[in-house]
FIPA-77508 format. One record per residue (C-alpha): z, y, x; residue number from 1; residue in one letter. Coordinates in Angstrom, 1 decimal, padded with zeros to 4 digits, always signed. Example, Ala and Ser with C-alpha at 12.3 -4.5 7.8 and 13.67 -1.06 7.14 Angstrom:
<atom><Z>+007.8</Z><Y>-004.5</Y><X>+012.3</X><i>1</i><aa>A</aa></atom>
<atom><Z>+007.1</Z><Y>-001.1</Y><X>+013.7</X><i>2</i><aa>S</aa></atom>
This chain:
<atom><Z>+013.8</Z><Y>+032.2</Y><X>-010.5</X><i>1</i><aa>M</aa></atom>
<atom><Z>+012.5</Z><Y>+030.8</Y><X>-007.2</X><i>2</i><aa>V</aa></atom>
<atom><Z>+015.2</Z><Y>+028.1</Y><X>-007.0</X><i>3</i><aa>K</aa></atom>
<atom><Z>+014.5</Z><Y>+026.9</Y><X>-010.4</X><i>4</i><aa>K</aa></atom>
<atom><Z>+010.9</Z><Y>+026.4</Y><X>-009.6</X><i>5</i><aa>E</aa></atom>
<atom><Z>+011.8</Z><Y>+024.7</Y><X>-006.5</X><i>6</i><aa>R</aa></atom>
<atom><Z>+014.0</Z><Y>+022.3</Y><X>-008.3</X><i>7</i><aa>E</aa></atom>
<atom><Z>+011.5</Z><Y>+021.8</Y><X>-010.9</X><i>8</i><aa>K</aa></atom>
<atom><Z>+008.9</Z><Y>+021.0</Y><X>-008.2</X><i>9</i><aa>L</aa></atom>
<atom><Z>+011.5</Z><Y>+018.5</Y><X>-006.4</X><i>10</i><aa>R</aa></atom>
<atom><Z>+011.9</Z><Y>+016.8</Y><X>-009.7</X><i>11</i><aa>A</aa></atom>
<atom><Z>+008.2</Z><Y>+016.5</Y><X>-010.1</X><i>12</i><aa>E</aa></atom>
<atom><Z>+007.9</Z><Y>+015.0</Y><X>-006.7</X><i>13</i><aa>R</aa></atom>
<atom><Z>+010.7</Z><Y>+012.5</Y><X>-007.4</X><i>14</i><aa>I</aa></atom>
<atom><Z>+009.3</Z><Y>+011.4</Y><X>-010.6</X><i>15</i><aa>A</aa></atom>
<atom><Z>+005.8</Z><Y>+011.1</Y><X>-009.2</X><i>16</i><aa>R</aa></atom>
<atom><Z>+006.9</Z><Y>+009.1</Y><X>-006.2</X><i>17</i><aa>T</aa></atom>
<atom><Z>+008.8</Z><Y>+006.7</Y><X>-008.5</X><i>18</i><aa>A</aa></atom>
<atom><Z>+005.7</Z><Y>+006.3</Y><X>-010.8</X><i>19</i><aa>L</aa></atom>
<atom><Z>+003.5</Z><Y>+005.5</Y><X>-007.8</X><i>20</i><aa>M</aa></atom>
<atom><Z>+006.0</Z><Y>+002.9</Y><X>-006.6</X><i>21</i><aa>G</aa></atom>
<atom><Z>+006.3</Z><Y>+001.3</Y><X>-009.8</X><i>22</i><aa>A</aa></atom>
<atom><Z>+002.4</Z><Y>+001.5</Y><X>-010.2</X><i>23</i><aa>V</aa></atom>
<atom><Z>+002.1</Z><Y>-000.5</Y><X>-006.9</X><i>24</i><aa>L</aa></atom>
<atom><Z>+004.8</Z><Y>-003.1</Y><X>-008.0</X><i>25</i><aa>F</aa></atom>
<atom><Z>+003.1</Z><Y>-003.5</Y><X>-011.3</X><i>26</i><aa>V</aa></atom>
<atom><Z>-000.4</Z><Y>-004.0</Y><X>-009.9</X><i>27</i><aa>S</aa></atom>
<atom><Z>+000.9</Z><Y>-006.5</Y><X>-007.4</X><i>28</i><aa>Q</aa></atom>
<atom><Z>+002.7</Z><Y>-008.3</Y><X>-010.1</X><i>29</i><aa>A</aa></atom>
<atom><Z>-000.3</Z><Y>-008.4</Y><X>-012.4</X><i>30</i><aa>A</aa></atom>
<atom><Z>-002.6</Z><Y>-009.9</Y><X>-009.8</X><i>31</i><aa>L</aa></atom>
<atom><Z>+000.0</Z><Y>-012.4</Y><X>-008.2</X><i>32</i><aa>A</aa></atom>
<atom><Z>-001.8</Z><Y>-015.4</Y><X>-009.7</X><i>33</i><aa>F</aa></atom>
<atom><Z>-004.9</Z><Y>-014.5</Y><X>-007.4</X><i>34</i><aa>L</aa></atom>
<atom><Z>-004.1</Z><Y>-015.8</Y><X>-004.1</X><i>35</i><aa>P</aa></atom>
<atom><Z>-004.0</Z><Y>-012.6</Y><X>-001.5</X><i>36</i><aa>N</aa></atom>
<atom><Z>-006.1</Z><Y>-010.5</Y><X>-003.8</X><i>37</i><aa>I</aa></atom>
<atom><Z>-004.5</Z><Y>-007.2</Y><X>-004.5</X><i>38</i><aa>E</aa></atom>
<atom><Z>-005.0</Z><Y>-003.7</Y><X>-005.3</X><i>39</i><aa>I</aa></atom>
<atom><Z>-002.0</Z><Y>-002.2</Y><X>-003.6</X><i>40</i><aa>V</aa></atom>
<atom><Z>-003.6</Z><Y>-001.5</Y><X>-000.5</X><i>41</i><aa>T</aa></atom>
<atom><Z>-006.4</Z><Y>+000.6</Y><X>-002.1</X><i>42</i><aa>L</aa></atom>
<atom><Z>-003.8</Z><Y>+002.3</Y><X>-004.2</X><i>43</i><aa>L</aa></atom>
<atom><Z>-001.9</Z><Y>+003.3</Y><X>-001.4</X><i>44</i><aa>I</aa></atom>
<atom><Z>-005.0</Z><Y>+004.7</Y><X>+000.2</X><i>45</i><aa>V</aa></atom>
<atom><Z>-005.6</Z><Y>+006.6</Y><X>-002.9</X><i>46</i><aa>I</aa></atom>
<atom><Z>-002.2</Z><Y>+007.8</Y><X>-003.2</X><i>47</i><aa>F</aa></atom>
<atom><Z>-001.9</Z><Y>+008.9</Y><X>+000.4</X><i>48</i><aa>A</aa></atom>
<atom><Z>-005.3</Z><Y>+010.9</Y><X>-000.1</X><i>49</i><aa>R</aa></atom>
<atom><Z>-004.1</Z><Y>+012.8</Y><X>-003.1</X><i>50</i><aa>R</aa></atom>
<atom><Z>-000.3</Z><Y>+012.9</Y><X>-002.8</X><i>51</i><aa>F</aa></atom>
<atom><Z>+000.2</Z><Y>+013.0</Y><X>+001.1</X><i>52</i><aa>G</aa></atom>
<atom><Z>+003.2</Z><Y>+011.7</Y><X>+002.7</X><i>53</i><aa>R</aa></atom>
<atom><Z>+004.8</Z><Y>+011.0</Y><X>-000.8</X><i>54</i><aa>E</aa></atom>
<atom><Z>+002.8</Z><Y>+007.7</Y><X>-000.7</X><i>55</i><aa>A</aa></atom>
<atom><Z>+005.1</Z><Y>+006.5</Y><X>+002.1</X><i>56</i><aa>A</aa></atom>
<atom><Z>+008.0</Z><Y>+007.0</Y><X>-000.2</X><i>57</i><aa>A</aa></atom>
<atom><Z>+006.5</Z><Y>+005.4</Y><X>-003.1</X><i>58</i><aa>A</aa></atom>
<atom><Z>+005.9</Z><Y>+002.4</Y><X>-000.7</X><i>59</i><aa>C</aa></atom>
<atom><Z>+009.8</Z><Y>+002.2</Y><X>-000.3</X><i>60</i><aa>F</aa></atom>
<atom><Z>+010.2</Z><Y>+002.3</Y><X>-004.1</X><i>61</i><aa>V</aa></atom>
<atom><Z>+007.4</Z><Y>-000.6</Y><X>-004.3</X><i>62</i><aa>Y</aa></atom>
<atom><Z>+009.1</Z><Y>-002.8</Y><X>-001.5</X><i>63</i><aa>V</aa></atom>
<atom><Z>+012.5</Z><Y>-002.2</Y><X>-003.3</X><i>64</i><aa>C</aa></atom>
<atom><Z>+011.3</Z><Y>-003.4</Y><X>-006.6</X><i>65</i><aa>L</aa></atom>
<atom><Z>+009.7</Z><Y>-006.5</Y><X>-005.1</X><i>66</i><aa>T</aa></atom>
<atom><Z>+012.6</Z><Y>-007.5</Y><X>-003.1</X><i>67</i><aa>A</aa></atom>
<atom><Z>+014.8</Z><Y>-007.0</Y><X>-006.4</X><i>68</i><aa>L</aa></atom>
<atom><Z>+012.4</Z><Y>-009.2</Y><X>-008.2</X><i>69</i><aa>S</aa></atom>
<atom><Z>+011.5</Z><Y>-011.8</Y><X>-005.4</X><i>70</i><aa>S</aa></atom>
<atom><Z>+014.6</Z><Y>-011.8</Y><X>-003.2</X><i>71</i><aa>G</aa></atom>
<atom><Z>+015.2</Z><Y>-010.5</Y><X>+000.3</X><i>72</i><aa>F</aa></atom>
<atom><Z>+014.1</Z><Y>-012.2</Y><X>+003.4</X><i>73</i><aa>G</aa></atom>
<atom><Z>+012.2</Z><Y>-011.6</Y><X>+006.8</X><i>74</i><aa>V</aa></atom>
<atom><Z>+009.2</Z><Y>-010.5</Y><X>+004.8</X><i>75</i><aa>W</aa></atom>
<atom><Z>+011.2</Z><Y>-007.5</Y><X>+003.2</X><i>76</i><aa>W</aa></atom>
<atom><Z>+011.9</Z><Y>-006.1</Y><X>+006.7</X><i>77</i><aa>A</aa></atom>
<atom><Z>+008.3</Z><Y>-006.2</Y><X>+007.6</X><i>78</i><aa>V</aa></atom>
<atom><Z>+007.3</Z><Y>-004.7</Y><X>+004.2</X><i>79</i><aa>Y</aa></atom>
<atom><Z>+009.5</Z><Y>-001.8</Y><X>+004.8</X><i>80</i><aa>L</aa></atom>
<atom><Z>+007.5</Z><Y>-001.2</Y><X>+007.8</X><i>81</i><aa>V</aa></atom>
<atom><Z>+004.0</Z><Y>-002.4</Y><X>+007.1</X><i>82</i><aa>I</aa></atom>
<atom><Z>+003.4</Z><Y>-000.5</Y><X>+003.7</X><i>83</i><aa>W</aa></atom>
<atom><Z>+004.8</Z><Y>+003.1</Y><X>+004.7</X><i>84</i><aa>P</aa></atom>
<atom><Z>+002.9</Z><Y>+002.7</Y><X>+007.9</X><i>85</i><aa>A</aa></atom>
<atom><Z>-000.3</Z><Y>+001.9</Y><X>+006.6</X><i>86</i><aa>F</aa></atom>
<atom><Z>+000.2</Z><Y>+004.9</Y><X>+003.9</X><i>87</i><aa>S</aa></atom>
<atom><Z>+000.9</Z><Y>+007.2</Y><X>+006.9</X><i>88</i><aa>L</aa></atom>
<atom><Z>-002.4</Z><Y>+005.8</Y><X>+008.4</X><i>89</i><aa>L</aa></atom>
<atom><Z>-004.4</Z><Y>+006.4</Y><X>+005.2</X><i>90</i><aa>A</aa></atom>
<atom><Z>-002.9</Z><Y>+010.0</Y><X>+005.1</X><i>91</i><aa>Y</aa></atom>
<atom><Z>-004.0</Z><Y>+010.7</Y><X>+008.6</X><i>92</i><aa>A</aa></atom>
<atom><Z>-007.4</Z><Y>+009.3</Y><X>+007.7</X><i>93</i><aa>L</aa></atom>
<atom><Z>-007.5</Z><Y>+011.2</Y><X>+004.4</X><i>94</i><aa>R</aa></atom>
<atom><Z>-010.9</Z><Y>+013.1</Y><X>+005.2</X><i>95</i><aa>R</aa></atom>
<atom><Z>-012.9</Z><Y>+010.0</Y><X>+005.2</X><i>96</i><aa>I</aa></atom>
<atom><Z>-015.0</Z><Y>+010.4</Y><X>+002.2</X><i>97</i><aa>D</aa></atom>
<atom><Z>-017.0</Z><Y>+007.2</Y><X>+002.3</X><i>98</i><aa>S</aa></atom>
<atom><Z>-015.7</Z><Y>+004.4</Y><X>+000.3</X><i>99</i><aa>W</aa></atom>
<atom><Z>-017.8</Z><Y>+001.8</Y><X>+002.3</X><i>100</i><aa>A</aa></atom>
<atom><Z>-015.5</Z><Y>+002.8</Y><X>+005.4</X><i>101</i><aa>L</aa></atom>
<atom><Z>-012.5</Z><Y>+002.6</Y><X>+003.5</X><i>102</i><aa>W</aa></atom>
<atom><Z>-013.6</Z><Y>-000.8</Y><X>+002.4</X><i>103</i><aa>A</aa></atom>
<atom><Z>-013.8</Z><Y>-001.8</Y><X>+006.1</X><i>104</i><aa>V</aa></atom>
<atom><Z>-010.3</Z><Y>-000.3</Y><X>+006.7</X><i>105</i><aa>I</aa></atom>
<atom><Z>-008.8</Z><Y>-002.1</Y><X>+003.9</X><i>106</i><aa>N</aa></atom>
<atom><Z>-010.5</Z><Y>-005.3</Y><X>+004.8</X><i>107</i><aa>G</aa></atom>
<atom><Z>-009.3</Z><Y>-005.0</Y><X>+008.5</X><i>108</i><aa>A</aa></atom>
<atom><Z>-005.7</Z><Y>-004.2</Y><X>+007.3</X><i>109</i><aa>F</aa></atom>
<atom><Z>-005.9</Z><Y>-007.5</Y><X>+005.1</X><i>110</i><aa>G</aa></atom>
<atom><Z>-007.2</Z><Y>-009.5</Y><X>+008.2</X><i>111</i><aa>L</aa></atom>
<atom><Z>-004.3</Z><Y>-008.4</Y><X>+010.5</X><i>112</i><aa>F</aa></atom>
<atom><Z>-001.5</Z><Y>-008.6</Y><X>+007.7</X><i>113</i><aa>F</aa></atom>
<atom><Z>-000.5</Z><Y>-012.0</Y><X>+008.8</X><i>114</i><aa>G</aa></atom>
<atom><Z>-000.4</Z><Y>-010.8</Y><X>+012.7</X><i>115</i><aa>A</aa></atom>
<atom><Z>+001.8</Z><Y>-008.0</Y><X>+011.6</X><i>116</i><aa>F</aa></atom>
<atom><Z>+004.1</Z><Y>-010.5</Y><X>+009.8</X><i>117</i><aa>F</aa></atom>
<atom><Z>+004.1</Z><Y>-012.7</Y><X>+012.9</X><i>118</i><aa>A</aa></atom>
<atom><Z>+005.4</Z><Y>-010.0</Y><X>+015.0</X><i>119</i><aa>L</aa></atom>
<atom><Z>+008.8</Z><Y>-010.2</Y><X>+013.1</X><i>120</i><aa>A</aa></atom>
<atom><Z>+009.2</Z><Y>-013.7</Y><X>+014.4</X><i>121</i><aa>Y</aa></atom>
<atom><Z>+008.4</Z><Y>-012.7</Y><X>+018.1</X><i>122</i><aa>L</aa></atom>
<atom><Z>+012.3</Z><Y>-012.3</Y><X>+018.8</X><i>123</i><aa>P</aa></atom>
<atom><Z>+013.1</Z><Y>-015.8</Y><X>+017.5</X><i>124</i><aa>Y</aa></atom>
<atom><Z>+010.1</Z><Y>-017.8</Y><X>+019.1</X><i>125</i><aa>S</aa></atom>
<atom><Z>+006.9</Z><Y>-017.0</Y><X>+020.6</X><i>126</i><aa>R</aa></atom>
<atom><Z>+005.5</Z><Y>-020.4</Y><X>+019.7</X><i>127</i><aa>S</aa></atom>
<atom><Z>+006.6</Z><Y>-020.1</Y><X>+016.2</X><i>128</i><aa>F</aa></atom>
<atom><Z>+005.2</Z><Y>-016.4</Y><X>+015.8</X><i>129</i><aa>A</aa></atom>
<atom><Z>+001.9</Z><Y>-017.7</Y><X>+017.2</X><i>130</i><aa>L</aa></atom>
<atom><Z>+001.8</Z><Y>-020.7</Y><X>+015.0</X><i>131</i><aa>S</aa></atom>
<atom><Z>+002.8</Z><Y>-018.7</Y><X>+011.9</X><i>132</i><aa>Y</aa></atom>
<atom><Z>-000.1</Z><Y>-016.4</Y><X>+012.6</X><i>133</i><aa>W</aa></atom>
<atom><Z>-002.8</Z><Y>-019.1</Y><X>+013.3</X><i>134</i><aa>I</aa></atom>
<atom><Z>-001.8</Z><Y>-021.0</Y><X>+010.1</X><i>135</i><aa>S</aa></atom>
<atom><Z>-002.0</Z><Y>-018.0</Y><X>+008.0</X><i>136</i><aa>G</aa></atom>
<atom><Z>-005.6</Z><Y>-016.9</Y><X>+009.2</X><i>137</i><aa>I</aa></atom>
<atom><Z>-007.4</Z><Y>-018.4</Y><X>+006.3</X><i>138</i><aa>P</aa></atom>
<atom><Z>-005.1</Z><Y>-016.4</Y><X>+003.9</X><i>139</i><aa>W</aa></atom>
<atom><Z>-005.8</Z><Y>-013.4</Y><X>+006.1</X><i>140</i><aa>D</aa></atom>
<atom><Z>-009.5</Z><Y>-014.0</Y><X>+005.7</X><i>141</i><aa>I</aa></atom>
<atom><Z>-009.1</Z><Y>-014.1</Y><X>+001.9</X><i>142</i><aa>T</aa></atom>
<atom><Z>-007.0</Z><Y>-011.0</Y><X>+001.9</X><i>143</i><aa>H</aa></atom>
<atom><Z>-009.8</Z><Y>-009.2</Y><X>+004.2</X><i>144</i><aa>C</aa></atom>
<atom><Z>-012.5</Z><Y>-010.1</Y><X>+001.7</X><i>145</i><aa>I</aa></atom>
<atom><Z>-010.4</Z><Y>-009.2</Y><X>-001.3</X><i>146</i><aa>G</aa></atom>
<atom><Z>-009.5</Z><Y>-006.0</Y><X>+000.2</X><i>147</i><aa>N</aa></atom>
<atom><Z>-012.9</Z><Y>-005.1</Y><X>+001.1</X><i>148</i><aa>F</aa></atom>
<atom><Z>-014.5</Z><Y>-005.8</Y><X>-002.2</X><i>149</i><aa>F</aa></atom>
<atom><Z>-011.7</Z><Y>-004.2</Y><X>-004.3</X><i>150</i><aa>V</aa></atom>
<atom><Z>-012.1</Z><Y>-001.0</Y><X>-002.2</X><i>151</i><aa>A</aa></atom>
<atom><Z>-015.9</Z><Y>-001.2</Y><X>-002.4</X><i>152</i><aa>L</aa></atom>
<atom><Z>-015.9</Z><Y>-001.7</Y><X>-006.0</X><i>153</i><aa>L</aa></atom>
<atom><Z>-013.0</Z><Y>+000.0</Y><X>-007.2</X><i>154</i><aa>L</aa></atom>
<atom><Z>-012.2</Z><Y>+002.8</Y><X>-004.8</X><i>155</i><aa>G</aa></atom>
<atom><Z>-014.5</Z><Y>+005.7</Y><X>-006.0</X><i>156</i><aa>R</aa></atom>
<atom><Z>-013.7</Z><Y>+005.1</Y><X>-009.7</X><i>157</i><aa>P</aa></atom>
<atom><Z>-010.0</Z><Y>+004.8</Y><X>-009.2</X><i>158</i><aa>L</aa></atom>
<atom><Z>-009.8</Z><Y>+007.8</Y><X>-006.8</X><i>159</i><aa>D</aa></atom>
<atom><Z>-011.7</Z><Y>+010.0</Y><X>-009.2</X><i>160</i><aa>A</aa></atom>
<atom><Z>-009.4</Z><Y>+008.9</Y><X>-012.1</X><i>161</i><aa>G</aa></atom>
<atom><Z>-006.3</Z><Y>+009.6</Y><X>-010.1</X><i>162</i><aa>V</aa></atom>
<atom><Z>-007.7</Z><Y>+013.1</Y><X>-009.0</X><i>163</i><aa>K</aa></atom>
<atom><Z>-008.6</Z><Y>+014.0</Y><X>-012.5</X><i>164</i><aa>R</aa></atom>
<atom><Z>-005.0</Z><Y>+012.9</Y><X>-013.7</X><i>165</i><aa>I</aa></atom>
<atom><Z>-003.4</Z><Y>+015.0</Y><X>-011.0</X><i>166</i><aa>S</aa></atom>
<atom><Z>-005.6</Z><Y>+018.1</Y><X>-011.8</X><i>167</i><aa>N</aa></atom>
<atom><Z>-004.3</Z><Y>+017.8</Y><X>-015.4</X><i>168</i><aa>L</aa></atom>
<atom><Z>-000.4</Z><Y>+017.5</Y><X>-014.4</X><i>169</i><aa>I</aa></atom>
<atom><Z>-001.1</Z><Y>+020.6</Y><X>-011.8</X><i>170</i><aa>E</aa></atom>
<atom><Z>-002.4</Z><Y>+022.8</Y><X>-014.8</X><i>171</i><aa>R</aa></atom>
């Protein structure tokens, strides 16, 4: 009996991880028409707070779905690191209950997103990595502002909704 319960729990986690990854992908695709405005960052925070390290696995699902739809490139390797790492950071900070503070964290992540990408180009050329980062600063500022306001406005209600849904499932 214990083995069946463990297998059921494992299947539930796999399904939840796949669903979270799909939600990340669909949310990114739905807002793709807006330059550097996204809710992926916010959803990763919520998933990490509610489902722990499963959020990092969901990030891998998201990155793979994105690569399958957009193609593979240097960006893909950076995504494989940056999104799971951010989910683990959110998991480590999961006890933060202030959505104003989460808005600041999400904004900072958006601001430094381009810098993280520039690191991938360091092995090729330091000057290219620096110019890549500098040329992207206006986009990073947009990303910062978008992440800040998305988290500030939608963080609490989305988190409450995910909490309600997870409580219903656990019954």
